[in-house]
C-alpha positions as CSV (number, residue, x, y, z in Angstrom):
1,M,-0.1,0.2,0.0
2,R,1.4,3.5,-1.0
3,T,0.1,7.0,0.1
4,Q,1.8,10.0,0.6
5,V,1.1,10.9,4.4
6,G,0.5,8.2,6.5
7,I,-2.2,9.0,9.9
8,I,-2.1,7.5,12.7
9,G,-4.6,8.1,14.8
10,A,-8.3,8.6,14.0
11,G,-8.7,11.4,16.5
12,P,-9.4,15.2,16.0
13,A,-5.6,16.1,14.8
14,G,-5.3,12.9,13.0
15,L,-9.7,13.5,10.8
16,L,-9.1,16.3,10.7
17,L,-5.2,17.0,9.1
18,A,-6.7,13.8,6.8
19,Q,-9.9,16.0,5.5
20,M,-7.6,19.2,4.8
21,L,-5.5,17.3,2.5
22,H,-8.2,15.8,0.8
23,Q,-9.5,19.1,0.2
24,R,-5.7,20.5,-1.1
25,G,-5.8,16.6,-2.8
26,I,-3.3,15.4,-0.9
27,D,-3.6,11.3,-0.9
28,S,-3.8,10.1,3.0
29,V,-4.5,6.8,4.9
30,V,-5.6,6.8,8.7
31,L,-4.9,3.7,11.0
32,E,-7.0,3.3,14.5
33,A,-6.0,0.6,16.5
34,R,-9.3,1.1,18.4
35,S,-13.1,0.3,17.1
36,R,-14.8,2.8,15.1
37,A,-17.5,2.9,18.0
38,H,-14.8,3.0,21.2
39,V,-13.2,6.0,19.0
40,E,-17.0,7.5,18.7
41,G,-18.2,7.6,22.1
42,R,-15.1,8.2,23.7
43,I,-16.4,11.5,26.5
44,R,-13.4,14.0,25.8
45,A,-13.2,17.7,26.0
46,G,-16.4,20.3,25.0
47,L,-15.1,23.8,24.5
48,L,-14.0,24.9,21.3
49,E,-11.9,28.0,20.4
50,Q,-13.3,30.6,17.9
51,G,-9.9,29.6,15.6
52,S,-11.0,25.8,16.5
53,V,-14.6,26.8,14.9
54,E,-13.6,28.2,11.8
55,T,-11.0,25.2,11.4
56,L,-13.7,23.4,11.0
57,S,-15.7,24.9,8.8
58,E,-12.4,26.1,6.1
59,A,-12.1,22.0,6.3
60,G,-16.4,21.5,5.3
61,V,-17.1,19.2,8.8
62,A,-18.7,21.9,10.7
63,D,-23.0,22.2,9.6
64,R,-24.1,20.2,12.0
65,L,-21.6,22.0,14.4
66,H,-23.4,25.3,13.4
67,R,-26.5,23.5,13.6
68,E,-26.4,22.1,17.2
69,A,-23.6,23.6,19.2
70,L,-24.0,26.2,21.7
71,V,-22.2,29.6,21.3
72,H,-21.3,31.3,25.2
73,R,-20.4,35.4,24.7
74,G,-19.1,34.5,29.0
75,L,-18.0,33.0,31.8
76,H,-18.6,32.5,35.6
77,L,-16.3,32.8,38.4
78,R,-17.6,31.3,41.7
79,F,-15.7,32.1,45.2
80,G,-15.7,33.5,48.5
81,G,-19.6,33.3,47.7
82,R,-19.3,35.3,45.0
83,D,-20.2,35.5,41.3
84,H,-18.7,37.4,38.5
85,R,-19.1,37.0,35.0
86,I,-16.5,37.7,32.5
87,D,-17.6,38.7,29.4
88,L,-15.2,37.2,26.8
89,S,-17.0,38.5,24.5
90,G,-16.8,42.3,25.0
91,L,-13.1,42.0,26.0
92,T,-12.1,40.3,22.9
93,G,-13.8,42.2,19.6
94,G,-16.3,40.1,19.7
95,K,-15.1,36.7,19.7
96,V,-16.8,33.9,21.5
97,V,-16.4,30.1,22.3
98,T,-18.3,27.3,21.8
99,I,-19.9,24.6,23.4
100,Y,-19.7,20.8,21.2
101,G,-18.5,17.4,22.2
102,Q,-15.4,16.4,20.7
103,Q,-16.6,12.7,19.9
104,E,-19.3,14.9,18.4
105,A,-16.8,16.5,15.8
106,V,-15.0,13.0,16.0
107,K,-18.2,11.6,14.9
108,D,-18.9,14.1,11.6
109,M,-15.2,14.1,10.8
110,I,-15.4,10.4,10.5
111,A,-18.8,9.4,8.7
112,I,-17.6,12.3,5.8
113,R,-14.6,10.3,5.5
114,L,-16.1,7.6,4.8
115,A,-18.8,8.6,2.5
116,A,-16.1,9.8,0.5
117,G,-14.4,6.6,0.2
118,L,-11.3,7.7,1.7
119,P,-9.0,4.7,3.8
120,L,-9.8,5.3,7.0
121,L,-8.5,1.4,8.8
122,F,-9.3,1.1,13.0
123,E,-8.9,-1.6,14.3
124,A,-5.1,-1.7,12.7
125,A,-3.3,-4.0,15.1
126,G,0.7,-4.0,15.9
127,V,1.6,-0.7,14.0
128,A,5.1,0.2,14.5
129,L,7.1,2.9,12.2
130,H,9.9,1.8,10.1
131,D,12.9,4.7,8.2
132,L,11.4,7.9,9.6
133,A,15.0,9.3,9.0
134,T,14.9,8.8,5.4
135,A,12.4,10.1,2.6
136,R,10.6,6.8,2.3
137,P,9.3,6.2,6.3
138,R,6.7,3.3,6.8
139,V,4.4,1.5,8.6
140,T,3.5,-2.4,9.0
141,F,0.2,-3.1,11.2
142,R,-2.5,-6.1,10.7
143,H,-5.6,-5.5,9.2
144,D,-8.0,-7.4,8.5
145,G,-6.4,-10.8,9.6
146,R,-3.7,-9.2,7.2
147,D,-0.1,-8.0,7.9
148,Q,0.6,-5.6,6.1
149,A,2.7,-2.3,5.4
150,L,2.2,1.4,3.9
151,D,4.9,3.6,2.4
152,C,4.9,7.3,3.0
153,D,6.7,10.3,1.8
154,V,5.6,11.9,5.3
155,I,4.0,10.1,8.8
156,A,1.7,12.2,10.8
157,G,1.6,10.7,14.6
158,C,-2.3,11.5,16.2
159,D,-2.4,8.5,18.0
160,G,-2.3,11.2,22.0
161,F,-0.5,10.0,24.7
162,H,-0.5,7.5,25.3
163,G,0.5,6.1,20.9
164,V,3.2,4.4,19.4
165,S,4.1,7.3,17.4
166,R,6.5,9.4,19.6
167,A,7.9,6.5,21.6
168,S,9.2,5.6,18.4
169,I,11.6,8.1,17.9
170,P,15.0,7.2,19.2
171,G,15.6,7.6,22.9
172,G,17.8,11.4,23.2
173,E,16.2,12.4,20.6
174,L,12.8,13.9,22.9
175,R,13.4,16.3,25.6
176,L,10.9,15.6,27.7
177,F,8.2,18.6,30.6
178,D,5.9,16.8,33.0
179,R,3.9,17.5,35.9
180,V,1.7,16.1,37.8
181,Y,-1.1,17.1,39.9
182,P,-2.1,16.4,43.3
183,F,-5.1,15.9,42.2
184,A,-7.5,14.7,40.0
185,W,-11.4,15.8,38.4
186,L,-14.2,13.3,39.3
187,G,-16.5,14.3,35.9
188,I,-20.3,12.6,35.2
189,L,-22.6,13.5,32.5
190,A,-25.7,13.3,33.6
191,R,-29.7,14.0,31.8
192,A,-30.5,17.7,33.6
193,R,-31.0,20.8,32.5
194,P,-27.4,23.2,32.6
195,M,-26.8,25.1,35.8
196,A,-26.2,27.9,33.7
197,E,-26.1,29.4,30.1
198,E,-22.4,30.0,30.8
199,L,-20.5,28.1,32.7
200,I,-19.1,28.5,35.9
201,Y,-15.3,27.9,37.4
202,A,-15.8,27.6,41.2
203,R,-13.5,28.0,43.6
204,H,-14.2,26.7,47.1
205,T,-12.4,25.8,50.6
206,R,-13.5,21.8,49.3
207,G,-12.4,22.0,46.0
208,F,-13.2,23.3,42.5
209,A,-16.0,22.5,41.3
210,L,-17.2,22.6,37.3
211,A,-20.8,23.5,35.7
212,T,-20.5,23.0,32.0
213,M,-23.1,21.5,29.8
214,R,-23.5,18.5,25.9
215,S,-26.3,20.6,24.7
216,T,-29.5,22.0,26.9
217,S,-30.8,19.0,28.1
218,I,-27.1,17.2,29.3
219,S,-25.2,18.5,31.4
220,R,-21.2,17.9,32.4
221,L,-20.5,18.9,36.1
222,Y,-17.2,18.0,37.9
223,L,-15.2,18.0,41.6
224,Q,-11.8,18.3,42.4
225,C,-11.2,14.9,44.1
226,A,-7.6,13.0,45.0
227,P,-6.0,11.5,41.8
228,G,-6.6,7.6,43.4
229,E,-10.3,8.6,44.1
230,D,-13.1,5.3,44.4
231,L,-15.3,6.3,42.5
232,A,-17.6,3.2,44.7
233,Q,-17.2,5.6,47.6
234,W,-19.3,8.7,45.9
235,S,-22.8,7.7,45.1
236,D,-24.6,9.9,42.3
237,A,-26.6,11.5,46.1
238,R,-23.2,12.8,47.2
239,I,-21.9,14.0,43.9
240,W,-24.7,16.0,44.0
241,S,-24.7,17.3,47.4
242,E,-20.5,18.4,46.8
243,L,-22.0,19.8,43.7
244,R,-24.6,21.9,45.6
245,T,-22.4,22.7,48.4
246,R,-18.8,24.3,45.8
247,L,-20.7,25.6,43.2
248,G,-22.4,27.3,46.0
249,A,-25.9,26.7,43.9
250,R,-28.9,29.0,45.0
251,D,-32.4,27.0,45.5
252,G,-33.4,25.6,42.3
253,E,-30.1,26.1,40.0
254,L,-28.6,22.7,40.1
255,E,-31.0,20.6,38.5
256,D,-30.5,16.8,39.8
257,G,-30.4,14.2,37.2
258,P,-30.0,10.6,36.4
259,I,-25.6,10.4,36.2
260,L,-25.1,8.8,32.8
261,Q,-21.1,8.5,32.9
262,K,-19.1,9.3,35.9
263,G,-15.4,9.3,35.4
264,V,-11.7,10.6,36.9
265,T,-9.8,12.7,35.0
266,A,-5.1,13.2,36.4
267,M,-4.4,16.4,35.3
268,H,-1.6,16.5,33.9
269,S,1.1,18.8,31.3
270,F,3.4,17.2,29.6
271,I,4.8,18.3,26.2
272,A,7.8,16.9,24.0
273,E,10.2,19.0,21.4
274,P,10.8,19.3,19.0
275,M,7.7,17.8,17.1
276,R,9.5,16.4,14.8
277,H,11.9,13.5,13.7
278,G,12.7,12.9,10.3
279,R,9.6,12.8,8.1
280,L,7.4,11.7,11.5
281,F,5.3,14.8,13.0
282,L,4.0,14.6,16.1
283,A,0.6,16.4,16.2
284,G,-2.2,16.9,19.4
285,D,-1.7,15.4,22.3
286,A,1.4,13.2,21.4
287,A,3.1,15.8,21.3
288,H,2.1,17.7,24.4
289,I,-0.8,17.6,27.3
290,V,-2.6,20.3,29.5
291,P,-4.8,19.9,32.7
292,P,-8.5,20.7,31.5
293,T,-9.3,23.6,33.2
294,G,-8.4,25.6,30.6
295,A,-10.5,23.4,27.8
296,K,-7.7,24.0,25.7
297,G,-6.9,20.1,24.4
298,M,-8.9,20.0,21.5
299,N,-8.1,23.6,20.7
300,L,-4.4,22.8,20.3
301,A,-4.9,19.7,18.7
302,I,-6.8,21.5,16.3
303,A,-3.6,25.1,16.0
304,D,-1.1,22.2,15.1
305,V,-2.4,20.8,12.0
306,R,-3.4,24.1,10.5
307,V,0.4,24.6,10.9
308,L,1.6,21.1,9.7
309,V,-1.1,21.6,6.4
310,R,0.6,24.4,5.2
311,A,4.1,22.6,5.8
312,L,2.5,19.3,3.6
313,E,0.7,21.7,1.3
314,A,3.5,23.3,0.4
315,F,6.5,20.1,0.7
316,F,4.2,18.4,-2.2
317,A,4.1,21.6,-3.8
318,G,7.8,21.5,-4.4
319,R,8.1,24.6,-3.2
320,G,10.7,22.9,-0.2
321,E,10.8,21.6,3.3
322,A,11.3,25.1,5.1
323,L,7.4,25.4,6.7
324,M,8.1,21.5,7.4
325,D,11.3,22.5,9.3
326,S,9.7,25.5,10.9
327,Y,6.7,23.4,12.4
328,S,8.1,22.1,15.7
329,A,9.1,25.8,16.7
330,T,6.1,27.4,15.3
331,C,3.6,25.0,17.2
332,L,5.4,25.1,19.9
333,D,5.7,28.5,20.4
334,R,2.1,28.5,21.1
335,V,1.8,25.9,23.0
336,W,3.7,27.2,25.8
337,K,1.6,29.9,26.0
338,V,-0.8,28.1,26.3
339,Q,0.6,25.6,28.4
340,R,1.3,28.6,30.5
341,F,-2.5,29.0,31.1
342,S,-3.8,26.2,32.1
343,W,-1.4,26.2,34.9
344,W,-2.5,29.4,35.3
345,M,-5.6,28.4,35.3
346,T,-5.4,25.4,37.8
347,Q,-3.1,27.1,40.1
348,L,-5.7,29.3,40.5
349,L,-8.6,27.5,41.0
350,H,-8.1,23.9,42.8
351,R,-7.8,23.6,46.7
352,Y,-3.7,22.4,47.2
353,D,-3.4,20.1,50.6
354,G,-0.8,20.7,52.3
355,Q,0.0,25.0,51.3
356,D,0.1,27.2,53.8
357,D,-1.6,30.6,54.8
358,F,0.5,32.0,53.2
359,E,-0.1,30.2,49.8
360,E,-3.9,30.5,50.3
361,H,-3.9,34.8,50.6
362,I,-2.2,35.1,47.4
363,R,-4.8,33.1,45.4
364,I,-7.3,34.5,47.4
365,A,-5.8,38.1,46.2
366,E,-5.5,37.0,42.9
367,L,-9.2,36.2,42.4
368,D,-9.7,39.4,44.5
369,Y,-7.9,41.4,41.8
370,L,-9.2,39.6,39.1
371,A,-12.8,40.5,39.6
372,G,-12.1,43.9,39.7
373,S,-9.1,44.9,37.2
374,V,-10.5,45.1,33.4
375,A,-6.5,44.5,32.3
376,A,-6.8,41.4,33.7
377,Q,-10.2,40.2,32.8
378,T,-8.8,40.8,29.7
379,T,-5.8,38.6,30.1
380,L,-7.7,36.1,30.8
381,A,-9.9,36.4,27.4
382,E,-7.7,37.0,25.1
383,N,-6.2,33.2,26.2
384,Y,-10.0,31.5,26.8
385,V,-11.4,32.4,24.0
386,G,-7.8,31.7,21.7
387,L,-4.7,33.0,21.2
388,P,-4.1,33.7,17.1
389,L,-3.8,30.5,15.2
390,G,0.0,30.3,13.7
């Protein structure tokens, strides 16, 4: 089998890359280790920056998004018994964020690719990458009971943090930056009316909480918890009670409902650099992980893909490798800024067990300053709606 770009992973980065390359007449094959049902059923992030929505629209995969998504022009911070609205749109010249589940975007892109008859192979087992430092890299894998090989000009590693792509880069070639936070999120998906029309970020002495949504009838809510939290200890009644306390919910503001899904999400910051080795280019979670507080994971993946598409378009048009050579530096410039924002939001809003009184008072002072300063709110808003895309 032969293609121009071999794409490892059918998550947002891999599928969007394949679609944008197809628009430019560049062939690709997408290999995914999991089943289609598994990929489409993974519940992930649900907030898109304005630039991400524009990119999905340009790629021709946003028709359902525009029909069903929820547009938000602000968010709320709650702490000390007070509620402060951040006017995202007013502070950024009209920019907005959009609520649309990552798995819904993935479903849309899978359907469009398969309807076009383009190669997308699920349950590709034993994927291995070869000859990455040459002009003819290869991917070997097993599919439909047969051992197969895919000859490429370029390989895009879009297979996430635990995928084979980054692990295929020889030892010593990457510099890894890692931070594991001493807490996690207990998240639920519930059939219940959302608590508010915009997101609520709450800092409480008992820990952080977040109220968001997937639709006008499905709520997504989170509680700060221990990394090894035992879900068996969290009955539905306990979860709703704790959410009500931490979110400072007024009477009738937080509606209970059947909990459809429950899980614990680790809090992790990670960057691998450079994001290129020979003809292998890393994109999305294969290269970087951000804590979910800033809602940036999928948005970073989309930003990477925009840069990579330009580089590959130039390469296959015979305009050389200059943009391929600058791919990693261009992406990482934005990645580190987004990491900074995600880290800042995380340390500002969470309870750190064992912190001294000085640190606690610093966080309270920073929140008070944020609530009263248009300049500080503008900084938050600019980062939240999305930094300029490369």
